[in-house]
N, C-alpha and C positions, 0 to 999 in steps of 0.2 A: 401778825399776819396769818392766814392757816390758808392753809389747802384742803377741800376739799374734794374728797374723793367716795365713786361711788357708781357698783352697773358700768367699770370703765370708767367714765366720766369725770374729767380735771379742771377746778374750778376753782382758781387759784390765786395770791391777793384778795382774801377778803378778811376786813378784818369785823364785820357787826350777821349774826347772827340773827335772825330773828324765828321765833316762837307761834305759832298755832296754841292754846292748853291742852284742850279735852279731844285726842284723840287723837294725839299729836306728841304731850310728854305726859299724857298718863289715859286711861281706860273709859276715854266718851259714856258710856255703856253702864259700869256703875257708878262712875261720880252722877252722870243725869238720870238714871230706874231712879235714887234712891232719891237723889229732892225731890224730882216728880213726885214720886213715891206719898215725901212726906209735903207735901203739900193739898193734892189730895184730901189724906183720909185728916189736919188738920181743916180741913173744909166740910170735909162732908161726919167730922164731928160738931162742927161748930153750927151746921143747919141740921142735922140730925137724918144726915142720908143713908140712903143701903149703902150693900157694897156691888151694888150693879151701878150704880154713881161712881163709886170711886173708882172703877174700873173705866168709866167715859169720860173720865176728866181724866186720872193717866194720857190713856190712848190720844184724847182734844191735844192734852198736852205734849203731845213728838211720842208715846212708849209701845212697840206696841208691845201687852199684856202678858198673851202668852210666849213671848221669848225675854224678856223684859230687858229686851234691846230696841234704840235708841232709832225711830223713823227712819233711811235714808232724807224726807223733807221737812225734816221738822217737825213743828217749829223750835223746843230745844233746844238747843250744842248751835245749832244756827243764827238764833234770829236773836232778837232783843228781846229783854228778860215782857220790853212790856207788852207786843204779838205772844207771848205766850200763854201771858195773865189775861186776853182778850181772848185769846182763844181758848180757857176757861172759865172767865165769864158765858162768853157764847155759847157754854155749851149746859151751862147752867143757869141762861133762858131757855134755850129748847128746852130742860127739863121744866120749866115753868118756875124758873126761883130767879127772877129779872132780879136788873138793881142792886149785883154781887160786887161790882168792880171796888168799891172805896171798901166791902171784907178783904178784897182778895188781894189788894195792894195791900195793907195790913198783916193779914196771917201769909204771907211770901215773905215777908222784909223778920217775919217771928220765926220761918222755920231758917230763914239767912242766923237763926239766933241758933234755933235747938241745935242744927247740923254743928256749930263747933265743938260738943259734944264728939259725933258720930263723925269724925273726918276717916281717924284710921277703920273702921266702914265702910265709907266712898270711895280713898283715894285708892289707885292705885300704882304706880309706876310706871309707864314702858320699858320693858327691856332696853337696855342701853342708856336710861335717861343722866344713870350716875356718872359712865363711866364721857359718854359722852361732854359731856358740861367739865370733868374733870383736863379733859383734852382739849376743851376750848376756854379753859382754863391759863389754862398750861401755854397755850400761844398766842396769849394776850385778845383771845381774837372779842370782843364784847358782843351780850345776848339779849333783848328783848325778848317780851312777850307781845300780841296782839290777839285780844280774846272779843268774845259777844260775851264775858261772861262779866262782874262786876270790877271790875281797878279791882278791891278791896279783895276781896273775892278770893280771886287772881293770888294774892300780895303772900292771902290766909296759907293756901292751901299749898303754892311754892314756900314759904314757912315751915308748914307742918314738912315736907318731905325734908326739910333742913340745908332747900334751894336759895331762901330768900338771900343770903349777900349773896349768890354766882351771878341778880339778875339787874342790870345794869336798869332798864325802865320796863314799865310793865304801862301800856298800855286795854285799856277797859268800852263797854257798850258806852256808857256812862258817860267818857271826857271825850268824845267825839255826837256830831249832826251827823253822818254819816257814814252807817257800818259796814261789814265787807257787806262785796267787794266792794266799795268804791273803795281809794287809795289814802283818805283822812291821817286814818289811826299809822299807814307807815310814815308820812310826811310826819309825824306827828314825834315819832318815834325818829328821825334822818333830821328835822331839827336839833329836839333835845340832848342827841349826842355825837353829835357837831359831819353826820357820813354823809357823801354823794350813797349816788340808786348804785352805782355801779363798783362800788362797797361792801355793801350784803345781796345776802339769801335768805331769804324765808323760805319756813320749811313747815307746810300743814297737809293737814287731811280731806281738807272737805277742796271742790270746785273755785270757790271762791274765796279762800286764801287765796291760789294758785292763780289763779286770772284777778287780785289785789297784786299777788306781787308783778307780774306781766304787766298792769296798766303801769304803776309806779316804775317802771324801768329799772327795778330791781336784778342783777347782777342773773341769778337765780332761784326761781321759783322749784320747789323740792319736793310732788311728793309721797307721801308714805300712806301706806295700802290700814293703816294701822282702824282707824278709826271706820268713819262707813259708804265711806268712797271707795268703787274696788277699784283696784290693778286700772284695768281695761279704760272706769272714765278716764283718773287721773293722768297714762299714759298719751290718753286721745289730745290733751291739757299741755300738756310738756315732758321732755325728755327727759324728769330729772326727777325718777318715780324708785323709790325703795319699799319693803315689804315694811318696815318699822326701822326706827332714828337708829337702830344697833345698828343698821347698813351704811350708816354717815362713819366713814371713816375721818378723820382731820392730823395731818402735817405739818408740823409746823415749818 
């Protein structure tokens, strides 16, 4: 069991900590701006599109191309892969390039493969990640991940960071019918690890993470401002808010 201490608040007897991935454990902007850039570039190369369409595709999938940051309303980083892909398909249709759903699906898969050689470039851990996971391991508190990314992608990321053996269970958007903020992901994690909601907390950077945890009846939903959501917006949803995971103290 672990005692979680943050911002003067104490949460006792926790046996499971569930994390969002992007914006919580790794830099969401670097990861998804890179992935969307790869997708837009491959689509443009295949269709012979110009630089203007490259940036238009990135924008449609949810990247602020001036700042190379994820837009607060996504869709990338927040919504399912199919929604992001459909945003690209719709953009192409508006540009007079219709019926590209099959092409985009294939190229998205090719980008998944290509990005495996680029992990050092696109993955940057959030400050405090390793210390937090070390402390959780010492306290025998289990760790799970609930992400809108593909489950296998999440495993690859955590393995690349050298933390794959610390994760007890990963649920990606491909494993559920209804993704965040629906509670299906959390229900699957709790059932798999044999925990009750009162024994678990969730940590995430988006309102959907917090709302999911509250709706599932978890002991606490902890917001981190290291992703896309301003700290004031998180505080309006949950009393447990920190700047990033380095502010979360775990005691035995």
